C-alpha positions in Angstrom: -35.8 -24.4 -10.1 -37.6 -21.5 -8.5 -36.0 -18.1 -8.8 -38.4 -16.3 -6.5 -40.9 -17.0 -3.7 -43.6 -14.7 -2.5 -44.7 -14.6 1.1 -46.9 -12.3 3.2 -45.7 -10.5 6.3 -48.0 -12.8 8.4 -46.4 -15.9 7.0 -43.0 -14.6 7.8 -44.1 -13.8 11.3 -45.5 -17.3 11.7 -42.1 -18.8 10.8 -40.3 -16.4 13.1 -42.6 -17.2 16.0 -42.1 -20.9 15.5 -38.3 -20.4 15.4 -38.4 -18.2 18.5 -40.5 -20.8 20.4 -38.1 -23.6 19.4 -35.0 -21.9 20.9 -32.4 -23.0 21.7 -33.1 -25.7 19.0 -33.7 -25.4 15.3 -37.3 -25.1 14.2 -38.7 -26.5 10.9 -41.7 -26.7 8.8 -43.2 -26.8 5.3 -44.7 -24.1 3.0 -47.6 -24.9 0.8 -48.7 -22.9 -2.2 -48.5 -22.6 -6.0 -47.2 -20.4 -8.8 -44.3 -19.1 -6.7 -46.5 -17.9 -3.8 -46.9 -19.3 -0.3 -50.5 -20.0 0.7 -49.9 -21.7 4.1 -47.2 -22.2 6.7 -47.1 -25.7 8.4 -44.8 -25.5 11.4 -43.5 -28.9 12.6 -41.7 -30.3 15.6 -38.0 -30.9 15.3 -37.5 -34.6 16.4 -33.7 -34.0 16.6 -34.2 -31.5 19.5 -30.9 -30.0 18.3 -29.5 -26.5 17.9 -27.6 -27.6 14.7 -29.9 -30.2 13.0 -33.5 -30.7 12.2 -35.9 -33.4 11.1 -39.6 -32.7 11.0 -41.8 -35.1 12.9 -42.8 -37.6 10.2 -46.5 -37.6 11.2 -46.7 -33.8 11.1 -44.9 -33.8 7.8 -47.5 -36.2 6.3 -50.4 -34.2 7.7 -48.9 -31.0 6.2 -48.3 -32.7 2.8 -51.9 -34.0 2.8 -53.3 -30.5 3.7 -51.2 -29.0 0.9 -52.5 -31.6 -1.6 -56.1 -31.0 -0.4 -55.7 -27.3 -1.1 -54.6 -28.2 -4.6 -51.2 -26.7 -4.1 -47.8 -28.2 -3.7 -44.8 -27.9 -1.4 -43.2 -24.6 -2.5 -40.8 -24.4 0.5 -39.2 -25.9 3.5 -38.0 -23.7 6.3 -35.8 -24.1 9.3 -33.9 -21.9 11.7 -30.2 -21.4 12.6 -30.5 -20.2 16.2 -26.9 -19.0 16.5 -25.7 -19.2 12.9 -26.0 -17.3 9.7 -28.9 -17.6 7.2 -26.8 -19.7 4.8 -27.1 -23.4 4.2 -24.8 -25.6 6.2 -23.0 -28.6 4.7 -25.7 -30.8 6.4 -28.5 -28.7 4.9 -27.0 -29.1 1.4 -26.3 -32.8 1.7 -29.7 -33.7 3.1 -31.8 -31.6 0.7 -34.2 -33.9 -1.1 -36.7 -31.5 -2.8 -35.1 -29.5 -5.6 -38.5 -28.0 -6.5 -38.8 -26.4 -3.1 -37.2 -23.2 -1.9 -35.3 -23.8 1.4 -35.7 -20.8 3.7 -33.3 -20.3 6.5 -34.1 -18.1 9.4 -31.2 -17.0 11.5 -31.2 -15.1 14.8 -28.8 -12.2 14.9 -27.1 -11.5 18.3 -29.4 -8.4 18.5 -32.4 -10.8 18.6 -33.6 -9.8 15.1 -34.3 -12.6 12.7 -32.9 -12.6 9.2 -34.3 -14.8 6.3 -32.8 -16.0 3.1 -34.1 -18.6 0.5 -32.1 -21.1 -1.5 -32.3 -23.7 -4.2 -30.4 -26.8 -2.9 -29.7 -29.4 -5.5 -26.8 -31.7 -6.4 -24.7 -30.5 -3.5 -25.0 -26.9 -4.5 -26.9 -23.9 -3.2 -28.1 -20.9 -5.1 -29.9 -17.9 -3.4 -33.5 -17.3 -4.3 -35.2 -13.9 -4.1 -37.8 -13.8 -1.3 -40.5 -11.2 -1.9 -42.5 -10.2 1.3 -45.6 -8.3 0.7 -48.6 -7.1 2.7 -51.1 -9.6 3.9 -54.1 -10.2 1.6 -56.4 -8.2 3.9 -54.0 -5.2 3.6 -54.1 -5.4 -0.2 -57.8 -4.8 -0.3 -57.9 -1.3 1.1 
């Protein structure tokens, strides 16, 4: 089980924009990468069209998984939003988690409009928080 996941500021912004655009419903997507670092964000359509449930469009999920495999990475994370809730896993999130090797990231919209983000390992009906490390974009690191 992962204990940490590294993301860039741009990747976090991509997830927040996807969540913002999906309002009032939940947004969802996959994160591809390796060695505990995200390399690409794959936003997907929520076929549930619901503010409390999500299911990524199966065709988009397959395309994302193929792209991740082609990049020689693996699915390091799954993200979704809680438009009006807290960034903690719901009973549904925990019961439907099927990828124990992935970090489940939950983005929650605070009443102020700011987005909060937390990561979790979800396995065997339990959740454990995972550290999310957000660093500069690769271009920012070079100079």
